[in-house]
N, C-alpha and C positions, 0 to 999 in steps of 0.2 A: 593748181590747175585753173586756167582762165575760164571765164564764162563761155567763151566761144567754143572751148574744147570740152565743156562740162558733160552734158548728158548725151549718152549714146543709146543705141537700141532701136527697136521698131518705132516708127512714128505712130501716134495715136490714130485709132480708126475714125473715119468720118462717120457722121450720122447716117449717111446713105449706105455705107458699108455695114453698119450695125443693123440697119433695117433689112439688108439683104441676108445677113446671117440669121436674123430672127425668122425670116421667111423660109430659109433653107432648113432650119430646125423644125419649123412647123410642118413642112412637107414631109420630112423624114418621120416625124411623130405620127402624122396621119397614116402614112403607109404602114408603119409598124402596128398601130392600134387596129387598123382594118385587117391586117394579115394574121396577127397573133393575139390580139386583145390588149386591153389596157393593163390588166393585172400582170401579164407576162412581160410587158415592156419596161425596160429600165432606162434611166438617164444615160447610162454608159452606152446602151445600144443606140439610143437616139444620137448621141454625140459621135459614135463610131460611124454611123451612116452618113454623117455630114463631114467627118474628118476633123472633129474638135473633141476636146475632153469633156467629161461629164461636168467638171467644174465650170467650163464655159457655158454649158447648157443651163446650169443653175444660176449663172451670173445674169442670164437674160430672162429666165422664167423661174417663178417660185415653186412650181410643181410640174410634173410631167403632163398633167391634163391641160395646164395653162399654155403649154407649148403650141397648141393648135390655134390660139387666139388670133394671130396675124391673118390666118386664112379666113376665119369666121368674120373678122372685122373688115376684110377687104371690101373696098368699094363704098364705104360710108361717105367719105368726102366726095367721091364722084357722084353718088346719088344726091347728096345735099346740093351740089352745084347744079344738077339737073332740076331739082326742085325750085331753085332760085330762078331758073330760066323758063319754068312752066308758064306758058302764056295764059292770061285770063280768058275764061270762057272755053278753054280746051279741057276735055275730060281727063281725069287723072290717069286712066289707063292708056291714054294716047300721049302722055307726057314723056314716056320712055319707049325707046325702040329696043326692046330686050333682045330681039333676034340679032340686031347689029351689035349692041353693046356687049352681050355675053360672048359673042364670037370674036369681036375685034378689040376689046379693051381688057387687057390682062389684069387691070387693077380691080375689076369686078369679081373675077374668078381666077386668081393667079395660080392655077394648078394646085395640087397634082391633077390627075385625070378627074373630070367632073363626077364620074361615077364613084370615085373614092371619096369625094366630098359628100356625096349622097350617103355613102356607107357610114361616114363619120357622123352625119346627122342622125342616122338610124341608131348609132351607138349611144346617142344622148338619151335614148329611151331607157336604157338599162345601166348606164354608167353615171352615177350621181355627180362625180367630179366633172365630167364633160358637160353634163346638163347645166351645172352651175356656170361654167364658162360660157356656154351657149346663151343662156338667159342674160348673163351680165353684159355680153356683147350688145345685145339688143337694148338693154337698159341704158347703156352708155351712148348708143346711137340716137335715142329718142330726142334728147335736148339738142343734138346737132341738127336733126331734121326740123325741130321747132324753130331754131334760129334762122334756118334757111327759109322756112315758110313765112316767118315774121318779116324778114328782109324783102321777100317777094311782095308782100302786101303792104309794106311801109308801116308796119306796126311795131310797137315796143317789143323787145325780146322776151319780156315776161307777160305778154298779153295771153289771155286764156284761149282765144280762138286758135292760133297756130299751135298751141300746146295740145289741144284736143285733136286737131288735124294730124299732128305728128304722131300722137298715140295711135290713132286709127290706121294711119299709113304704116307705121312700124309693125303693128300687130298683123296687118294684112301681109306684109313681106314675110314675117316669121311663119305665119300659118301656111303661106304658099310653099315656102321652102320645105317645111316639115311634111306637108301633104304630098309634095312631089317625091320626097325621099321615102316616105312610108308606104306609098301606094304605087311605086314604079312597077310596071309589069315585068320589066327586065332589070334585075339588080345590078347588072354589069353591062349597060348599053355602050355603044360606041360614043366617043366624046361629042361628036356633032349631034347625035340623037339626044344625048343627055342635055345638052345646052338648049336644043330646040324644045324639048318637053318642058324644061324648067321655064323657058321664056313664055310658053303658052300658059303655064300654071300661074306665073306672076301676072300676066295680063288679065287672066280671069279673076284673080284675087283683087286686083285694083279696080276692076269693073264692079265687083260686088261692093267694095268699100265706097266707091263713088255713089252707088245707089242708096247706101245707108240703110237704116231700119225703116220698115213700113208697117 
């Protein structure tokens, strides 16, 4: 058989399509975790909700808890880009237009319903596996933010100042999201309400971070 006639079958998936599949799996996992709990959810159920096999789920993720990571990690690169554009002399809480960004940029909160993401964050209180994924996501985001802040200031990537700034910024983001999830008056608000309330909490958190310790 000639090389031209050699290999047949489906073409390999592009990286973009692989990312889409990961996000589809993540959305399905969140919906199932929220509706029936982590323990009751299986890889087969997650795959069935997306139209893929359990084997495909495990090809992309090492555990069912890790399936949610694409949603939790959403927006890291977008936020880093905004940090690079943060103008000198402008307060940190004014460097982001969370009302606009959360409503108009799906990379920051790419579904499912924002209320479902809040419910997922609440589950991290009682599900150690989800908590580990949640904390790991922020741990991995911190050096990304540090590099962005270093570039903004024209400092070396390993300079201490942007590293400290990134740690404070990262902690403020996580505290804000957790506070919003754990103290929401309505556990199932309308999507627009959930986004507006989260935006207000993020602004307040960054304002406190800007003030620093006194």
